[in-house]
PDB file of N, H, CA, C and O in Angstrom:
ATOM      1  N   UNK A   1       0.866  -1.173   0.043  1.00  0.00           N
ATOM      2  CA  UNK A   1      -0.004   0.026  -0.007  1.00  0.00           C
ATOM      3  C   UNK A   1       0.925   1.250   0.003  1.00  0.00           C
ATOM      4  O   UNK A   1       1.893   1.328   0.760  1.00  0.00           O
ATOM      5  N   UNK A   2       0.577   2.206  -0.882  1.00  0.00           N
ATOM      6  H   UNK A   2      -0.209   2.143  -1.497  1.00  0.00           H
ATOM      7  CA  UNK A   2       1.422   3.403  -0.964  1.00  0.00           C
ATOM      8  C   UNK A   2       0.796   4.506  -0.106  1.00  0.00           C
ATOM      9  O   UNK A   2      -0.296   4.374   0.446  1.00  0.00           O
ATOM     10  N   UNK A   3       1.554   5.593  -0.031  1.00  0.00           N
ATOM     11  H   UNK A   3       2.441   5.700  -0.479  1.00  0.00           H
ATOM     12  CA  UNK A   3       0.964   6.724   0.722  1.00  0.00           C
ATOM     13  C   UNK A   3      -0.272   7.241   0.078  1.00  0.00           C
ATOM     14  O   UNK A   3      -1.169   7.703   0.783  1.00  0.00           O
ATOM     15  N   UNK A   4      -0.373   7.194  -1.171  1.00  0.00           N
ATOM     16  H   UNK A   4       0.356   6.819  -1.743  1.00  0.00           H
ATOM     17  CA  UNK A   4      -1.595   7.586  -1.938  1.00  0.00           C
ATOM     18  C   UNK A   4      -2.758   6.756  -1.515  1.00  0.00           C
ATOM     19  O   UNK A   4      -3.828   7.282  -1.208  1.00  0.00           O
ATOM     20  N   UNK A   5      -2.545   5.315  -1.492  1.00  0.00           N
ATOM     21  H   UNK A   5      -1.676   4.888  -1.742  1.00  0.00           H
ATOM     22  CA  UNK A   5      -3.563   4.497  -1.032  1.00  0.00           C
ATOM     23  C   UNK A   5      -4.088   4.779   0.307  1.00  0.00           C
ATOM     24  O   UNK A   5      -5.297   4.753   0.536  1.00  0.00           O
ATOM     25  N   UNK A   6      -3.170   5.058   1.234  1.00  0.00           N
ATOM     26  H   UNK A   6      -2.188   5.079   1.048  1.00  0.00           H
ATOM     27  CA  UNK A   6      -3.472   5.371   2.630  1.00  0.00           C
ATOM     28  C   UNK A   6      -4.246   6.755   2.761  1.00  0.00           C
ATOM     29  O   UNK A   6      -5.209   6.887   3.516  1.00  0.00           O
ATOM     30  N   UNK A   7      -3.765   7.730   1.997  1.00  0.00           N
ATOM     31  H   UNK A   7      -2.982   7.623   1.384  1.00  0.00           H
ATOM     32  CA  UNK A   7      -4.471   8.994   1.972  1.00  0.00           C
ATOM     33  C   UNK A   7      -5.911   8.852   1.437  1.00  0.00           C
ATOM     34  O   UNK A   7      -6.848   9.404   2.014  1.00  0.00           O
ATOM     35  N   UNK A   8      -6.074   8.111   0.337  1.00  0.00           N
ATOM     36  H   UNK A   8      -5.313   7.662  -0.132  1.00  0.00           H
ATOM     37  CA  UNK A   8      -7.387   7.939  -0.197  1.00  0.00           C
ATOM     38  C   UNK A   8      -8.303   7.130   0.733  1.00  0.00           C
ATOM     39  O   UNK A   8      -9.505   7.390   0.793  1.00  0.00           O
ATOM     40  N   UNK A   9      -7.742   6.152   1.456  1.00  0.00           N
ATOM     41  H   UNK A   9      -6.766   5.941   1.407  1.00  0.00           H
ATOM     42  CA  UNK A   9      -8.489   5.357   2.445  1.00  0.00           C
ATOM     43  C   UNK A   9      -9.034   6.199   3.541  1.00  0.00           C
ATOM     44  O   UNK A   9     -10.187   6.047   3.945  1.00  0.00           O
ATOM     45  N   UNK A  10      -8.158   7.151   4.063  1.00  0.00           N
ATOM     46  H   UNK A  10      -7.222   7.275   3.735  1.00  0.00           H
ATOM     47  CA  UNK A  10      -8.605   8.067   5.110  1.00  0.00           C
ATOM     48  C   UNK A  10      -9.648   9.034   4.641  1.00  0.00           C
ATOM     49  O   UNK A  10     -10.643   9.280   5.323  1.00  0.00           O
ATOM     50  N   UNK A  11      -9.412   9.595   3.444  1.00  0.00           N
ATOM     51  H   UNK A  11      -8.604   9.395   2.890  1.00  0.00           H
ATOM     52  CA  UNK A  11     -10.337  10.472   2.794  1.00  0.00           C
ATOM     53  C   UNK A  11     -11.677   9.836   2.652  1.00  0.00           C
ATOM     54  O   UNK A  11     -12.692  10.453   2.977  1.00  0.00           O
ATOM     55  N   UNK A  12     -11.717   8.629   2.182  1.00  0.00           N
ATOM     56  H   UNK A  12     -10.893   8.127   1.918  1.00  0.00           H
ATOM     57  CA  UNK A  12     -13.016   7.967   1.984  1.00  0.00           C
ATOM     58  C   UNK A  12     -13.690   7.656   3.332  1.00  0.00           C
ATOM     59  O   UNK A  12     -14.903   7.830   3.450  1.00  0.00           O
ATOM     60  N   UNK A  13     -12.940   7.202   4.352  1.00  0.00           N
ATOM     61  H   UNK A  13     -11.955   7.060   4.257  1.00  0.00           H
ATOM     62  CA  UNK A  13     -13.496   6.929   5.575  1.00  0.00           C
ATOM     63  C   UNK A  13     -14.091   8.185   6.306  1.00  0.00           C
ATOM     64  O   UNK A  13     -15.102   8.113   7.004  1.00  0.00           O
ATOM     65  N   UNK A  14     -13.408   9.304   6.100  1.00  0.00           N
ATOM     66  H   UNK A  14     -12.587   9.362   5.533  1.00  0.00           H
ATOM     67  CA  UNK A  14     -13.866  10.488   6.837  1.00  0.00           C
ATOM     68  C   UNK A  14     -14.562  11.525   5.987  1.00  0.00           C
ATOM     69  O   UNK A  14     -14.833  12.645   6.421  1.00  0.00           O
ATOM     70  N   UNK A  15     -14.850  11.107   4.729  1.00  0.00           N
ATOM     71  H   UNK A  15     -14.629  10.198   4.376  1.00  0.00           H
ATOM     72  CA  UNK A  15     -15.598  11.960   3.774  1.00  0.00           C
ATOM     73  C   UNK A  15     -14.891  13.252   3.527  1.00  0.00           C
ATOM     74  O   UNK A  15     -15.505  14.319   3.552  1.00  0.00           O
ATOM     75  N   UNK A  16     -13.621  13.173   3.290  1.00  0.00           N
ATOM     76  H   UNK A  16     -13.123  12.306   3.269  1.00  0.00           H
ATOM     77  CA  UNK A  16     -12.758  14.412   3.056  1.00  0.00           C
ATOM     78  C   UNK A  16     -12.523  14.477   1.604  1.00  0.00           C
ATOM     79  O   UNK A  16     -12.091  13.486   1.016  1.00  0.00           O
ATOM     80  N   UNK A  17     -12.781  15.593   0.977  1.00  0.00           N
ATOM     81  H   UNK A  17     -13.131  16.399   1.455  1.00  0.00           H
ATOM     82  CA  UNK A  17     -12.639  15.767  -0.444  1.00  0.00           C
ATOM     83  C   UNK A  17     -11.306  16.360  -0.790  1.00  0.00           C
ATOM     84  O   UNK A  17     -10.591  16.867   0.074  1.00  0.00           O
ATOM     85  N   UNK A  18     -10.962  16.292  -2.100  1.00  0.00           N
ATOM     86  H   UNK A  18     -11.543  15.880  -2.802  1.00  0.00           H
ATOM     87  CA  UNK A  18      -9.709  16.903  -2.561  1.00  0.00           C
ATOM     88  C   UNK A  18      -9.765  18.429  -2.348  1.00  0.00           C
ATOM     89  O   UNK A  18      -8.743  19.070  -2.105  1.00  0.00           O
ATOM     90  N   UNK A  19     -10.937  18.973  -2.441  1.00  0.00           N
ATOM     91  H   UNK A  19     -11.768  18.452  -2.638  1.00  0.00           H
ATOM     92  CA  UNK A  19     -11.075  20.367  -2.220  1.00  0.00           C
ATOM     93  C   UNK A  19     -10.886  20.737  -0.703  1.00  0.00           C
ATOM     94  O   UNK A  19     -10.325  21.785  -0.381  1.00  0.00           O
ATOM     95  N   UNK A  20     -11.374  19.841   0.217  1.00  0.00           N
ATOM     96  H   UNK A  20     -11.830  18.990  -0.044  1.00  0.00           H
ATOM     97  CA  UNK A  20     -11.041  20.099   1.584  1.00  0.00           C
ATOM     98  C   UNK A  20      -9.559  20.126   1.900  1.00  0.00           C
ATOM     99  O   UNK A  20      -9.069  20.966   2.655  1.00  0.00           O
ATOM    100  N   UNK A  21      -8.835  19.135   1.270  1.00  0.00           N
ATOM    101  H   UNK A  21      -9.232  18.452   0.657  1.00  0.00           H
ATOM    102  CA  UNK A  21      -7.395  19.130   1.409  1.00  0.00           C
ATOM    103  C   UNK A  21      -6.768  20.371   0.859  1.00  0.00           C
ATOM    104  O   UNK A  21      -5.940  21.003   1.515  1.00  0.00           O
ATOM    105  N   UNK A  22      -7.181  20.752  -0.426  1.00  0.00           N
ATOM    106  H   UNK A  22      -7.854  20.239  -0.959  1.00  0.00           H
ATOM    107  CA  UNK A  22      -6.625  21.967  -1.025  1.00  0.00           C
ATOM    108  C   UNK A  22      -6.776  23.228  -0.154  1.00  0.00           C
ATOM    109  O   UNK A  22      -5.860  24.028   0.037  1.00  0.00           O
ATOM    110  N   UNK A  23      -8.013  23.331   0.357  1.00  0.00           N
ATOM    111  H   UNK A  23      -8.757  22.681   0.202  1.00  0.00           H
ATOM    112  CA  UNK A  23      -8.324  24.490   1.196  1.00  0.00           C
ATOM    113  C   UNK A  23      -7.419  24.467   2.483  1.00  0.00           C
ATOM    114  O   UNK A  23      -6.940  25.522   2.898  1.00  0.00           O
ATOM    115  N   UNK A  24      -7.191  23.315   3.094  1.00  0.00           N
ATOM    116  H   UNK A  24      -7.581  22.457   2.757  1.00  0.00           H
ATOM    117  CA  UNK A  24      -6.448  23.202   4.273  1.00  0.00           C
ATOM    118  C   UNK A  24      -4.948  23.544   3.968  1.00  0.00           C
ATOM    119  O   UNK A  24      -4.269  24.103   4.829  1.00  0.00           O
ATOM    120  N   UNK A  25      -4.468  23.233   2.832  1.00  0.00           N
ATOM    121  H   UNK A  25      -5.020  22.779   2.133  1.00  0.00           H
ATOM    122  CA  UNK A  25      -3.029  23.424   2.536  1.00  0.00           C
ATOM    123  C   UNK A  25      -2.771  24.664   1.691  1.00  0.00           C
ATOM    124  O   UNK A  25      -1.622  25.021   1.433  1.00  0.00           O
ATOM    125  N   UNK A  26      -3.809  25.294   1.277  1.00  0.00           N
ATOM    126  H   UNK A  26      -4.742  25.004   1.487  1.00  0.00           H
ATOM    127  CA  UNK A  26      -3.642  26.559   0.547  1.00  0.00           C
ATOM    128  C   UNK A  26      -3.085  26.269  -0.913  1.00  0.00           C
ATOM    129  O   UNK A  26      -2.310  27.062  -1.449  1.00  0.00           O
ATOM    130  N   UNK A  27      -3.501  25.123  -1.525  1.00  0.00           N
ATOM    131  H   UNK A  27      -4.131  24.479  -1.090  1.00  0.00           H
ATOM    132  CA  UNK A  27      -3.092  24.825  -2.867  1.00  0.00           C
ATOM    133  C   UNK A  27      -4.411  24.629  -3.664  1.00  0.00           C
ATOM    134  O   UNK A  27      -5.505  24.759  -3.116  1.00  0.00           O
ATOM    135  N   UNK A  28      -4.275  24.326  -4.916  1.00  0.00           N
ATOM    136  H   UNK A  28      -3.386  24.220  -5.361  1.00  0.00           H
ATOM    137  CA  UNK A  28      -5.418  24.127  -5.791  1.00  0.00           C
ATOM    138  C   UNK A  28      -5.853  22.654  -5.676  1.00  0.00           C
ATOM    139  O   UNK A  28      -5.075  21.761  -5.338  1.00  0.00           O
ATOM    140  N   UNK A  29      -7.185  22.457  -5.988  1.00  0.00           N
ATOM    141  H   UNK A  29      -7.817  23.182  -6.262  1.00  0.00           H
ATOM    142  CA  UNK A  29      -7.618  21.052  -5.975  1.00  0.00           C
ATOM    143  C   UNK A  29      -6.922  20.272  -7.043  1.00  0.00           C
ATOM    144  O   UNK A  29      -6.733  19.062  -6.919  1.00  0.00           O
ATOM    145  N   UNK A  30      -6.526  20.976  -8.131  1.00  0.00           N
ATOM    146  H   UNK A  30      -6.679  21.959  -8.232  1.00  0.00           H
ATOM    147  CA  UNK A  30      -5.741  20.327  -9.193  1.00  0.00           C
ATOM    148  C   UNK A  30      -4.497  19.695  -8.659  1.00  0.00           C
ATOM    149  O   UNK A  30      -4.175  18.539  -8.934  1.00  0.00           O
ATOM    150  N   UNK A  31      -3.779  20.526  -7.852  1.00  0.00           N
ATOM    151  H   UNK A  31      -4.041  21.464  -7.628  1.00  0.00           H
ATOM    152  CA  UNK A  31      -2.522  20.075  -7.286  1.00  0.00           C
ATOM    153  C   UNK A  31      -2.744  18.856  -6.481  1.00  0.00           C
ATOM    154  O   UNK A  31      -1.997  17.889  -6.630  1.00  0.00           O
ATOM    155  N   UNK A  32      -3.719  18.837  -5.643  1.00  0.00           N
ATOM    156  H   UNK A  32      -4.326  19.622  -5.522  1.00  0.00           H
ATOM    157  CA  UNK A  32      -4.040  17.634  -4.797  1.00  0.00           C
ATOM    158  C   UNK A  32      -4.322  16.430  -5.716  1.00  0.00           C
ATOM    159  O   UNK A  32      -3.838  15.325  -5.474  1.00  0.00           O
ATOM    160  N   UNK A  33      -5.138  16.676  -6.805  1.00  0.00           N
ATOM    161  H   UNK A  33      -5.531  17.574  -7.002  1.00  0.00           H
ATOM    162  CA  UNK A  33      -5.475  15.627  -7.704  1.00  0.00           C
ATOM    163  C   UNK A  33      -4.214  15.050  -8.380  1.00  0.00           C
ATOM    164  O   UNK A  33      -4.124  13.837  -8.574  1.00  0.00           O
ATOM    165  N   UNK A  34      -3.260  15.894  -8.735  1.00  0.00           N
ATOM    166  H   UNK A  34      -3.333  16.879  -8.578  1.00  0.00           H
ATOM    167  CA  UNK A  34      -1.990  15.409  -9.288  1.00  0.00           C
ATOM    168  C   UNK A  34      -1.247  14.528  -8.330  1.00  0.00           C
ATOM    169  O   UNK A  34      -0.688  13.498  -8.706  1.00  0.00           O
ATOM    170  N   UNK A  35      -1.247  14.961  -7.034  1.00  0.00           N
ATOM    171  H   UNK A  35      -1.702  15.798  -6.729  1.00  0.00           H
ATOM    172  CA  UNK A  35      -0.529  14.092  -5.976  1.00  0.00           C
ATOM    173  C   UNK A  35      -1.246  12.767  -5.920  1.00  0.00           C
ATOM    174  O   UNK A  35      -0.565  11.742  -5.957  1.00  0.00           O
ATOM    175  N   UNK A  36      -2.480  12.698  -5.839  1.00  0.00           N
ATOM    176  H   UNK A  36      -3.033  13.531  -5.810  1.00  0.00           H
ATOM    177  CA  UNK A  36      -3.284  11.550  -5.527  1.00  0.00           C
ATOM    178  C   UNK A  36      -3.427  10.620  -6.681  1.00  0.00           C
ATOM    179  O   UNK A  36      -3.912   9.499  -6.526  1.00  0.00           O
ATOM    180  N   UNK A  37      -2.972  11.108  -7.962  1.00  0.00           N
ATOM    181  H   UNK A  37      -2.578  12.018  -8.088  1.00  0.00           H
ATOM    182  CA  UNK A  37      -2.877  10.237  -9.173  1.00  0.00           C
ATOM    183  C   UNK A  37      -1.383   9.887  -9.399  1.00  0.00           C
ATOM    184  O   UNK A  37      -1.095   9.117 -10.315  1.00  0.00           O
ATOM    185  N   UNK A  38      -0.473  10.388  -8.650  1.00  0.00           N
ATOM    186  H   UNK A  38      -0.707  11.014  -7.906  1.00  0.00           H
ATOM    187  CA  UNK A  38       0.925   9.981  -8.854  1.00  0.00           C
ATOM    188  C   UNK A  38       1.603  10.802  -9.887  1.00  0.00           C
ATOM    189  O   UNK A  38       2.751  10.492 -10.202  1.00  0.00           O
ATOM    190  N   UNK A  39       0.994  11.861 -10.475  1.00  0.00           N
ATOM    191  H   UNK A  39       0.060  12.113 -10.219  1.00  0.00           H
ATOM    192  CA  UNK A  39       1.592  12.698 -11.515  1.00  0.00           C
ATOM    193  C   UNK A  39       2.664  13.523 -10.871  1.00  0.00           C
ATOM    194  O   UNK A  39       3.756  13.677 -11.419  1.00  0.00           O
ATOM    195  N   UNK A  40       2.375  14.032  -9.761  1.00  0.00           N
ATOM    196  H   UNK A  40       1.488  13.908  -9.317  1.00  0.00           H
ATOM    197  CA  UNK A  40       3.366  14.999  -9.061  1.00  0.00           C
ATOM    198  C   UNK A  40       3.544  14.491  -7.608  1.00  0.00           C
ATOM    199  O   UNK A  40       2.744  13.679  -7.144  1.00  0.00           O
ATOM    200  N   UNK A  41       4.504  14.927  -6.945  1.00  0.00           N
ATOM    201  H   UNK A  41       5.154  15.587  -7.321  1.00  0.00           H
ATOM    202  CA  UNK A  41       4.845  14.687  -5.616  1.00  0.00           C
ATOM    203  C   UNK A  41       4.647  16.025  -4.746  1.00  0.00           C
ATOM    204  O   UNK A  41       5.110  17.096  -5.136  1.00  0.00           O
ATOM    205  N   UNK A  42       3.990  15.909  -3.643  1.00  0.00           N
ATOM    206  H   UNK A  42       3.613  15.039  -3.326  1.00  0.00           H
ATOM    207  CA  UNK A  42       4.042  17.146  -2.784  1.00  0.00           C
ATOM    208  C   UNK A  42       5.446  17.437  -2.190  1.00  0.00           C
ATOM    209  O   UNK A  42       6.244  16.510  -2.055  1.00  0.00           O
ATOM    210  N   UNK A  43       5.728  18.569  -1.871  1.00  0.00           N
ATOM    211  H   UNK A  43       5.080  19.322  -1.980  1.00  0.00           H
ATOM    212  CA  UNK A  43       6.951  18.904  -1.122  1.00  0.00           C
ATOM    213  C   UNK A  43       6.906  18.254   0.248  1.00  0.00           C
ATOM    214  O   UNK A  43       5.848  17.825   0.709  1.00  0.00           O
ATOM    215  N   UNK A  44       8.045  18.184   0.886  1.00  0.00           N
ATOM    216  H   UNK A  44       8.904  18.532   0.511  1.00  0.00           H
ATOM    217  CA  UNK A  44       8.036  17.592   2.282  1.00  0.00           C
ATOM    218  C   UNK A  44       7.120  18.392   3.166  1.00  0.00           C
ATOM    219  O   UNK A  44       6.343  17.804   3.918  1.00  0.00           O
ATOM    220  N   UNK A  45       7.172  19.702   3.114  1.00  0.00           N
ATOM    221  H   UNK A  45       7.803  20.180   2.504  1.00  0.00           H
ATOM    222  CA  UNK A  45       6.283  20.456   4.029  1.00  0.00           C
ATOM    223  C   UNK A  45       4.858  20.286   3.668  1.00  0.00           C
ATOM    224  O   UNK A  45       4.022  20.316   4.571  1.00  0.00           O
ATOM    225  N   UNK A  46       4.466  20.094   2.326  1.00  0.00           N
ATOM    226  H   UNK A  46       5.146  20.070   1.592  1.00  0.00           H
ATOM    227  CA  UNK A  46       3.126  19.854   1.973  1.00  0.00           C
ATOM    228  C   UNK A  46       2.701  18.416   2.394  1.00  0.00           C
ATOM    229  O   UNK A  46       1.545  18.187   2.752  1.00  0.00           O
ATOM    230  N   UNK A  47       3.576  17.538   2.348  1.00  0.00           N
ATOM    231  H   UNK A  47       4.514  17.724   2.057  1.00  0.00           H
ATOM    232  CA  UNK A  47       3.345  16.195   2.850  1.00  0.00           C
ATOM    233  C   UNK A  47       3.012  16.125   4.291  1.00  0.00           C
ATOM    234  O   UNK A  47       2.104  15.410   4.718  1.00  0.00           O
ATOM    235  N   UNK A  48       3.741  16.860   5.019  1.00  0.00           N
ATOM    236  H   UNK A  48       4.477  17.440   4.673  1.00  0.00           H
ATOM    237  CA  UNK A  48       3.518  16.955   6.570  1.00  0.00           C
ATOM    238  C   UNK A  48       2.134  17.670   6.710  1.00  0.00           C
ATOM    239  O   UNK A  48       1.331  17.206   7.520  1.00  0.00           O
ATOM    240  N   UNK A  49       1.814  18.744   5.989  1.00  0.00           N
ATOM    241  H   UNK A  49       2.466  19.121   5.332  1.00  0.00           H
ATOM    242  CA  UNK A  49       0.624  19.398   6.184  1.00  0.00           C
ATOM    243  C   UNK A  49      -0.577  18.469   5.725  1.00  0.00           C
ATOM    244  O   UNK A  49      -1.651  18.517   6.325  1.00  0.00           O
ATOM    245  N   UNK A  50      -0.388  17.695   4.740  1.00  0.00           N
ATOM    246  H   UNK A  50       0.485  17.656   4.252  1.00  0.00           H
ATOM    247  CA  UNK A  50      -1.397  16.717   4.275  1.00  0.00           C
ATOM    248  C   UNK A  50      -1.700  15.808   5.384  1.00  0.00           C
ATOM    249  O   UNK A  50      -2.868  15.594   5.708  1.00  0.00           O
ATOM    250  N   UNK A  51      -0.658  15.235   6.012  1.00  0.00           N
ATOM    251  H   UNK A  51       0.291  15.409   5.749  1.00  0.00           H
ATOM    252  CA  UNK A  51      -0.909  14.226   7.129  1.00  0.00           C
ATOM    253  C   UNK A  51      -1.624  14.967   8.213  1.00  0.00           C
ATOM    254  O   UNK A  51      -2.528  14.380   8.808  1.00  0.00           O
ATOM    255  N   UNK A  52      -1.312  16.193   8.531  1.00  0.00           N
ATOM    256  H   UNK A  52      -0.577  16.670   8.047  1.00  0.00           H
ATOM    257  CA  UNK A  52      -2.020  16.897   9.602  1.00  0.00           C
ATOM    258  C   UNK A  52      -3.543  17.150   9.171  1.00  0.00           C
ATOM    259  O   UNK A  52      -4.472  16.999   9.965  1.00  0.00           O
ATOM    260  N   UNK A  53      -3.700  17.518   7.939  1.00  0.00           N
ATOM    261  H   UNK A  53      -2.946  17.641   7.294  1.00  0.00           H
ATOM    262  CA  UNK A  53      -5.125  17.672   7.476  1.00  0.00           C
ATOM    263  C   UNK A  53      -5.913  16.418   7.520  1.00  0.00           C
ATOM    264  O   UNK A  53      -7.130  16.469   7.698  1.00  0.00           O
ATOM    265  N   UNK A  54      -5.269  15.267   7.364  1.00  0.00           N
ATOM    266  H   UNK A  54      -4.280  15.226   7.219  1.00  0.00           H
ATOM    267  CA  UNK A  54      -5.945  13.951   7.476  1.00  0.00           C
ATOM    268  C   UNK A  54      -5.994  13.410   8.843  1.00  0.00           C
ATOM    269  O   UNK A  54      -6.628  12.388   9.103  1.00  0.00           O
ATOM    270  N   UNK A  55      -5.285  14.130   9.787  1.00  0.00           N
ATOM    271  H   UNK A  55      -4.770  14.961   9.577  1.00  0.00           H
ATOM    272  CA  UNK A  55      -5.198  13.717  11.158  1.00  0.00           C
ATOM    273  C   UNK A  55      -4.576  12.344  11.315  1.00  0.00           C
ATOM    274  O   UNK A  55      -5.125  11.492  12.015  1.00  0.00           O
ATOM    275  N   UNK A  56      -3.449  12.119  10.681  1.00  0.00           N
ATOM    276  H   UNK A  56      -3.004  12.811  10.113  1.00  0.00           H
ATOM    277  CA  UNK A  56      -2.707  10.944  10.770  1.00  0.00           C
ATOM    278  C   UNK A  56      -1.199  11.355  10.876  1.00  0.00           C
ATOM    279  O   UNK A  56      -0.852  12.496  10.570  1.00  0.00           O
ATOM    280  N   UNK A  57      -0.339  10.445  11.297  1.00  0.00           N
ATOM    281  H   UNK A  57      -0.621   9.518  11.545  1.00  0.00           H
ATOM    282  CA  UNK A  57       1.096  10.812  11.401  1.00  0.00           C
ATOM    283  C   UNK A  57       1.692  10.775  10.004  1.00  0.00           C
ATOM    284  O   UNK A  57       1.227  10.047   9.127  1.00  0.00           O
ATOM    285  N   UNK A  58       2.687  11.542   9.829  1.00  0.00           N
ATOM    286  H   UNK A  58       3.065  12.133  10.542  1.00  0.00           H
ATOM    287  CA  UNK A  58       3.441  11.488   8.527  1.00  0.00           C
ATOM    288  C   UNK A  58       4.041  10.111   8.391  1.00  0.00           C
ATOM    289  O   UNK A  58       3.962   9.545   7.301  1.00  0.00           O
ATOM    290  N   UNK A  59       4.589   9.573   9.336  1.00  0.00           N
ATOM    291  H   UNK A  59       4.653  10.034  10.222  1.00  0.00           H
ATOM    292  CA  UNK A  59       5.153   8.169   9.244  1.00  0.00           C
ATOM    293  C   UNK A  59       4.140   7.154   8.823  1.00  0.00           C
ATOM    294  O   UNK A  59       4.457   6.280   8.017  1.00  0.00           O
ATOM    295  N   UNK A  60       2.897   7.228   9.345  1.00  0.00           N
ATOM    296  H   UNK A  60       2.639   7.938  10.000  1.00  0.00           H
ATOM    297  CA  UNK A  60       1.921   6.239   8.997  1.00  0.00           C
ATOM    298  C   UNK A  60       1.541   6.525   7.428  1.00  0.00           C
ATOM    299  O   UNK A  60       1.459   5.618   6.600  1.00  0.00           O
ATOM    300  N   UNK A  61       1.345   7.756   7.165  1.00  0.00           N
ATOM    301  H   UNK A  61       1.412   8.493   7.838  1.00  0.00           H
ATOM    302  CA  UNK A  61       0.954   8.128   5.747  1.00  0.00           C
ATOM    303  C   UNK A  61       2.032   7.673   4.773  1.00  0.00           C
ATOM    304  O   UNK A  61       1.681   7.163   3.708  1.00  0.00           O
ATOM    305  N   UNK A  62       3.276   7.818   5.057  1.00  0.00           N
ATOM    306  H   UNK A  62       3.561   8.231   5.922  1.00  0.00           H
ATOM    307  CA  UNK A  62       4.403   7.530   4.285  1.00  0.00           C
ATOM    308  C   UNK A  62       4.640   6.046   4.184  1.00  0.00           C
ATOM    309  O   UNK A  62       4.799   5.519   3.082  1.00  0.00           O
ATOM    310  N   UNK A  63       4.668   5.357   5.309  1.00  0.00           N
ATOM    311  H   UNK A  63       4.539   5.785   6.204  1.00  0.00           H
ATOM    312  CA  UNK A  63       5.128   3.903   5.347  1.00  0.00           C
ATOM    313  C   UNK A  63       4.131   3.061   6.094  1.00  0.00           C
ATOM    314  O   UNK A  63       4.390   1.865   6.224  1.00  0.00           O
ATOM    315  N   UNK A  64       3.088   3.519   6.568  1.00  0.00           N
ATOM    316  H   UNK A  64       2.877   4.491   6.462  1.00  0.00           H
ATOM    317  CA  UNK A  64       2.139   2.635   7.322  1.00  0.00           C
ATOM    318  C   UNK A  64       2.554   2.297   8.746  1.00  0.00           C
ATOM    319  O   UNK A  64       2.101   1.330   9.358  1.00  0.00           O
ATOM    320  N   UNK A  65       3.480   3.189   9.254  1.00  0.00           N
ATOM    321  H   UNK A  65       3.848   3.975   8.757  1.00  0.00           H
ATOM    322  CA  UNK A  65       3.980   2.939  10.614  1.00  0.00           C
ATOM    323  C   UNK A  65       3.233   3.830  11.609  1.00  0.00           C
ATOM    324  O   UNK A  65       3.501   3.776  12.809  1.00  0.00           O
TER     325      UNK A  65
END
């Protein structure tokens, strides 16, 4: 399972949209869509902010730990 799979799992379980993430991180919904499709990678700080927006640890999101 990749970080993208874990992010999508949490988003589905908690009914969080890409727009919700974009608003929380101050980026466009398109940017979040690119991350979740694997076309682009978030920066390290964006990744940490993403984990905070999903209310999970960055370690769990990255590696399932």
